[in-house]
C-alpha positions as CSV (number, residue, x, y, z in Angstrom):
1,M,9.0,9.5,-17.2
2,E,6.0,11.2,-15.2
3,S,3.8,9.8,-17.7
4,Q,4.4,6.1,-16.9
5,V,1.5,3.9,-16.6
6,I,1.2,2.1,-13.5
7,T,0.0,-1.7,-13.9
8,E,-1.5,-4.0,-11.3
9,K,1.6,-5.6,-10.3
10,D,3.3,-2.2,-9.7
11,V,0.1,-1.7,-7.0
12,I,0.3,-5.0,-5.6
13,D,4.2,-4.6,-5.4
14,I,3.6,-1.2,-3.3
15,V,0.8,-2.6,-0.9
16,D,3.3,-5.4,-0.3
17,L,4.2,-4.0,3.5
18,F,0.9,-4.5,4.2
19,T,0.2,-8.2,3.0
20,K,3.7,-9.1,5.2
21,V,1.4,-8.7,8.1
22,P,-0.6,-12.2,8.9
23,A,-4.2,-11.9,8.0
24,F,-5.7,-11.4,11.3
25,M,-3.3,-8.9,12.5
26,L,-4.2,-6.7,9.4
27,K,-7.5,-7.6,10.0
28,R,-7.5,-6.2,13.3
29,A,-5.1,-2.8,12.5
30,V,-7.8,-2.1,9.6
31,S,-10.6,-2.2,12.3
32,Q,-8.6,-0.3,14.6
33,D,-7.7,2.0,12.0
34,L,-3.7,1.7,13.1
35,N,-1.0,3.1,11.6
36,V,1.1,0.2,10.8
37,V,3.6,2.7,8.8
38,E,5.2,3.9,11.7
39,M,5.7,0.2,13.0
40,F,7.8,-0.4,9.8
41,E,9.3,3.1,9.4
42,S,13.1,2.2,10.0
43,Q,12.4,-0.6,7.3
44,I,11.0,1.6,4.9
45,K,13.6,4.3,5.1
46,S,16.4,1.9,4.6
47,Y,14.2,0.3,1.6
48,K,14.1,4.2,0.4
49,S,17.8,4.1,-0.2
50,Q,17.7,1.4,-2.6
51,L,14.7,2.4,-5.3
52,S,15.5,3.9,-8.5
53,D,13.8,7.3,-9.4
54,E,11.4,4.9,-11.6
55,D,10.5,3.0,-8.4
56,I,9.9,6.5,-6.9
57,I,7.7,7.6,-9.3
58,K,5.3,4.6,-9.1
59,I,5.1,4.8,-5.8
60,K,4.2,8.3,-5.6
61,K,1.5,7.5,-8.5
62,V,0.0,4.6,-6.6
63,L,-0.1,6.4,-3.4
64,E,-2.2,9.4,-4.8
65,M,-4.7,6.9,-6.8
66,P,-8.4,7.0,-5.4
67,I,-8.7,4.4,-3.0
68,P,-11.9,2.9,-4.6
69,E,-9.6,2.5,-7.6
70,L,-6.8,1.1,-5.9
71,Q,-9.3,-1.6,-3.7
72,E,-10.7,-2.4,-7.5
73,I,-7.1,-3.8,-8.4
74,L,-6.5,-5.1,-4.8
75,K,-9.6,-7.1,-5.5
76,K,-8.7,-8.3,-8.8
77,A,-5.5,-9.6,-7.4
78,Y,-7.1,-11.4,-4.4
79,D,-9.5,-13.2,-7.1
80,G,-6.5,-14.1,-8.7
81,T,-4.2,-15.1,-5.6
82,H,-6.8,-15.6,-2.6
83,K,-4.3,-13.8,-0.4
84,K,-6.7,-12.6,2.6
85,Q,-4.6,-9.8,3.2
86,L,-5.6,-8.3,-0.3
87,K,-9.4,-9.2,0.4
88,I,-9.3,-7.5,3.9
89,L,-7.6,-4.5,1.9
90,A,-10.3,-4.4,-1.0
91,D,-13.1,-4.1,1.3
92,P,-14.7,-0.7,1.6
93,D,-14.5,-0.5,5.3
94,A,-10.4,-0.8,4.5
95,Q,-10.5,2.6,3.2
96,P,-9.7,4.8,6.2
97,F,-6.8,2.6,7.3
98,I,-5.3,2.8,3.6
99,E,-6.0,6.6,3.7
100,K,-4.1,7.1,7.0
101,N,-1.3,4.3,6.0
102,F,-1.2,6.3,2.7
103,Q,-0.4,9.6,4.1
104,E,2.0,8.1,6.3
105,L,4.0,6.4,3.7
106,K,4.1,9.4,1.5
107,N,5.4,11.5,4.4
108,S,8.1,8.9,5.2
109,I,8.9,8.8,1.8
110,F,8.5,12.1,0.4
111,N,9.5,14.3,3.4
112,D,12.6,13.6,4.6
């Protein structure tokens, strides 16, 4: 099961937490390099109990992807959906924000 292929949809599903935030707030969070995972920690922990082993593997693989590769997928997704949050996250300036929040997500999901 470890050799599971990660699709663009898998990536979008996993960054969905960040796309639920209104675009203007996400832009501010990115520019200030805020930890938004911390704000949603109780929901994340609740959601974790509903995940299958397959879901956990997908999440882990996405969280371990190189950020530039992830951002390319987000850019493609933005081109198809025009969801402003995806454009914000696809910007190279968002890399520190993504790194910080992915690390927090890893801690929240895998270090219980």
